[in-house]
N, C-alpha and C positions, 0 to 999 in steps of 0.2 A: 580567562581569555576565550575558552570554549563558548561560554554563554554570549559573548560579544561577537562571535563569529570569526574570531582571529585564531583559527585552528592551526594554521601553518606555523605561526610563531611558537606554539606550544611544543612542536617537534624539536626546535632548537634547544629549548630549556631541558627537555627530556634527554636529548643527546648528551648534554653536559652532565646530567645526573647519572646517565648510564656509564659514562667515562669514569666518574668518581666511584661508582659501585664496583666497577672492574678493578680499579686501582686499589680499592680497599679489600677486594676479594670477599665481598659481603653478599651472600646469597639472598638474604632477606631484602636488601635494597635492590638487588637485581630483579627479584620477583615483583616488587612493587613498581619499579620502573617499567618492567616488561608488561605488566597488566595495564598501566596507564598508556603505554605505547600502542597496545592493542586497540584501545578506544580511539586514539587520535588517528591511527592509520585507517581504521574503519570509517571514521567521519570523512576522511579525505578520499575514500574510495580505493585505498591501497590494500585490498583484501588479502592478497598473498602475504604481504608483510605483517598484516594484522594477525593472520593465523599462525605465522611463525613466532611472533612475539608472545601471543596468547598461549600457545602450546608450551613454549619454554617456561613462561611464568607459572602455568598450571603445574608443570612437572616439578618446578622448584618448590611450590607451595606444598605439594604432596610429599616430596622428599624430605623437607625440613619440618614437616608437621605443622605448618602454619595455615589454619583454616581460613583466615582472612584473605591471604594472598590467593588461596585456591578458589574461594568464592568470587572474589573480584575478577580474577582471570577468567573463570568460567562464565561469568556474567558478560564480560566484553567479548568472549568467544561466541556466546549466544547471539549477541548483537551483530557480530560480524556475519554469522550464518544467516541471520534474518536479512541483512543487506544483500547477501549473495542469493537469496531466494530459497534457501534450504530451511523451510519453515518447520518441517518435522524435526530436524536436528535442533532447532531453537527451542521447540516445545520440550524435547528430551532434556536438554541442558538446564533450562530454567526450572523444570519440574524437579530434577535432581538437586539443584541448588536450594530450592525452597524446602525440600524434604530434609536437607542436611543442616538447615539453619536452626540453631537452638531457639526455643520459644522466647527467651529474654533478649534476643538480638533483633527483634522485629523492627526496631527503630534505628538500627546501627547504620552509620554512613560509611564505615570501612575506609575512612580517609578521603572519601569523595565529598566535596563541599556542597554539591547541588541536590542530591537526592539519596534517601536511604536505599541500600542495595536490595532489600526485600521488595521495595516498591519498583525499582528498576527492573528486576527480574519479572515481576508480574506485568509490567508494561510490554515487554517483548513477548511474553506469553499471550497476552490479549491480542496484539497485532498479528501474531502468527496464527492463532486460532481463527481469527477473522479471515485471513487469506485462505485457510483450509476449509472455510465454511462451517466451522464448529461454533456457531454463534451462541448457543446456550452456555457452553463452557466459558466462552469469552466474556459473557455477561456476568457470570459468577466471579471471575477473577477481576473484572473491571470494578465491581462493587468493592472488592477488597482493596484495590489500588486507591480508590477515592477515600475509603475509610482510613487507610494508613497515611495517605499524602496530606490530607486536609490539616491535621494537627501540626504538621511541620511549619506551616506558614511560608514555605519556600516557594517563590513564584514558579521556578522550573518544575518542581515536583507537582504542585497543585495544577499548574497549566497542563502539563503532560498527562496527568491523571484524567482531567476532564476531556482532553482531546481524544485519549484512548477510549473513553466511554462514548464519545460522539462518533467514533469510527465505526462502531457496531451498527447503529441505525443508518449511518451514511451508506455503508455497503449493502444494507438491506433495502435502501430506498425509502426509509422513513425520514423524509427531509425535515419536517417540522421538529421532530424529536432531536435530530442531529443538530439543528440550529440551536436549540435550547441548551445544548451542552457545549458546543464549539464557541459560541459568542462569549460566554463568561470566561472561557479559557483564554481567548484573545485578550480580554481585558486584564487578566492576571499577568500574562506575558508582557503586555505593554507596561504595566505598573512596575514590574521587576526588571524591565529593560533586557529581556531575554531575547537577544537578536537572532540567535542561531535557529530557534524554532519558530519564530514569528512568521517568516515568509510562507512556510508550509501550512501553518494554521490559517493564514489569510487566503491561501490558494484553496484550501478546503472550504472555507466560508464562501468564497466566490462561487464554487460549484453548487453549494447548497442554496445560496440566494438565487442563483440562476434557475435552478430547478423549481424554486418557489415563485418564479415570475418577477422577482425584484431586480430588474435588469440594471437599473442605474447603480444600485448599491453593489451588485455583483461586479460590475465593471470597475467601480472604484476600488474594491478589494483586489481585483485582479491586477490593476495597475500598481497598487501599493506593494503587492507581493513582488512584482517584477523589479520595482525600484530598490527594494531591500535586498533582493537577490544579487544585484549587481555589485554590492559592497562585500559580498562574502566569498571566501575561498572554497568552502565545501559545497560547491554548487551541485554536485552529483546527488546530494541528499534532498534537494528541494523537489517538491512533488509537482513536476511539470505535468504529470498525468492529470492531477486535479485542476491545474490551471487550464490545460487543454480541454477538459470536460466542461469547464465554465465557458470557455470560448465557443465550443461547439453548441452548447445550449443557447448562447447568445447569437448564434448564426454567423459567427466570425470564423468561417471555414478555413481560410488560408492560415489564420493565426493558430487555430486548433491543430492543424496538421503540422505547422512549424514547431509547436510546443511538443507534440508527440515525437517528432524527429529529434528535437533537442534532448528529450528524455533518453532516447536510444544512444545519442552521441555522448552525453555526459555520464551515462550510467551503463556502459557496455557490459560490465560484469555483475550488475544487479539484475539478475535474470527475472525476478518478479516484477521489477519496475519496467523492464523492457517488454515483458509479456503484456502488461497493462497498456503500455504505450502503443504497441503494435495493434492491439484491439481498438484503441482510440483512433488510430490512423485508418483502420478498416471502417469504422463508423463514419469517419469523415468522407471516405471514398464512396460509401453507399448512401450518403445523404441524398434526399430527393432532389435537391438543387444541383447535384453533381453526378452521382451514380456512375462511378468507374468500376464496373462489375469485376473485371479481372484483378485490378489493384485491391479491391476490397476482399475478394476471396483469398488472395495471396497473403494479405496481412492477418486475416482471421486464422488461417491455417498455421502461419508462423507463430502467432500467439498461442494457439492450441499446442503446438509442438513444445513450447516452453512450459506451459501451464500444466499439462497432463502429468509429466513425470514428477512434478513438484506438488501434485495434489491440490492445486488451486481451484477448488470446485466452483466457487462463484464465477470466476473468470472463465472456466471451461463452459459453464452454462451460458454466459454472455456470448461466447464465440459461437456456440450452437444456435443461439437465437439470431445472431447476426447472419450466419450462413443460411438459416431457415428463411429469414426475410429476403435475403439476396436471391435464393433459388426460387422463391415464390414469384418474385418480380420477373425472373427470367423464364417463368413457365415450366420449371423443372419440378413437377408435382411430387414425385417420390422422394427426391433428395430433400426438398423443403419439409415434407412430412416427417422424415426421419430425424432431421436436426431439431425441428420444433418439438417433436415428441421427447427427445432427450432433454432439451432445455426445460420443458414443462415439468418433467419428472424431477429433475434436479432442483428447480426452484421450489417445488412443493416440498421436497424432502428437507430443504434448508429453511423453509418458512420465509422465503423472499417474496412477499406478496405483491409488492409494487412491480417487480419484474415478471412474476407469474401472470399477472393480469395482462401484461404486454404479450407474453408468449401465447396465452389463451386467445387473445384477440387475433393474433396472426393465424392460429389454428382455425378459428371460425372463418376468417377471410379466405384461407386456403380451401376450406370445405365448400364455401359459397362459390368460389371460382371453379371448383371441381364439378359442382352441380350444374353451373352455367355451361361449362364445356361439354358435359354429357348431354345437356339439352340441345346444344347446337349440333352435336354429332347426330342426334336423332332427327333434327329438322332438315339438315343439309340434303340428304337424299331426296326428300320430297321437293325441296326448293329447286333442285336440279331438273326435276320433271316439269316444273311450271313453264308454260309457254312465255316467250319473250313478247312484250307489248311495245 
């Protein structure tokens, strides 16, 4: 049911299982149900409930000495922390889980029908490392995800492995490479009828295609993603940010802003998602065809306030770039210089070359403007002494 997007109905079945486990006073069943509940609550955006269920299941697994319950519970807790934007905690939990896995359990599903737990842990590890700007580590784990997922022939596992691999060049701005990984993933998800993940994959594809200038194809993907989304209950998990990025690149400014606002509305406790959405809204506000300076500045700073304590270095750099561009247009030379210098340093450290080139272009533009202003300041006194004709 999860794969078909019918997440809410899973809760009812798990509630029945939970009642039976309590009636039997069976800790092992309590732990298994609690771990499953963690996953479902997380998918529905009910993070407090997910943390309660996962913590209880993890405690049961440790107390009764059942490593399978412990590993599954910790995996879904890691997933929950990722959704909450606590990426460092996700890295910690998944790394501990992988270290605790016996070598001969590398292909174990642990009672989960869709994906081996070692693969699932690495997926959350890759996504979290990307948000933290640790791309080299993410690339290493992504290769492991694909190596372990491909032999399963499971559409969910294979599709997710390829999407995670595509997420790295996507966030670095290597659009051609991102496309080469994401498009095959979409084909796998379609073949396996994996409805839960398909809208997000299509949204990501729309952004990539828009960046590559393939406007018609990008719009088609965007509209299909929206249509599939309407059928699902777990809408808070859909990447409105990627949809909004596609719309912005297609110069659909009102739709881009609306999608950013929907991301904030549907995912209020997914702080990483909200931070990216606020940055998107800031970019819409500072678009050359609109330029609402105060609104743009507000949203960039709100995004920074969420991104900085979570160590979201790529997004932090993007916010500094946005503020640098904004202040340059407002003629605030020093503020622009400070933010652009920060963005340039961060992009270079993370090897984000696409964005680095944009930041360096802004620095050159700022320097040119500064020289022009200095020249005018030298000329003006003489101009004031010229006789009027």
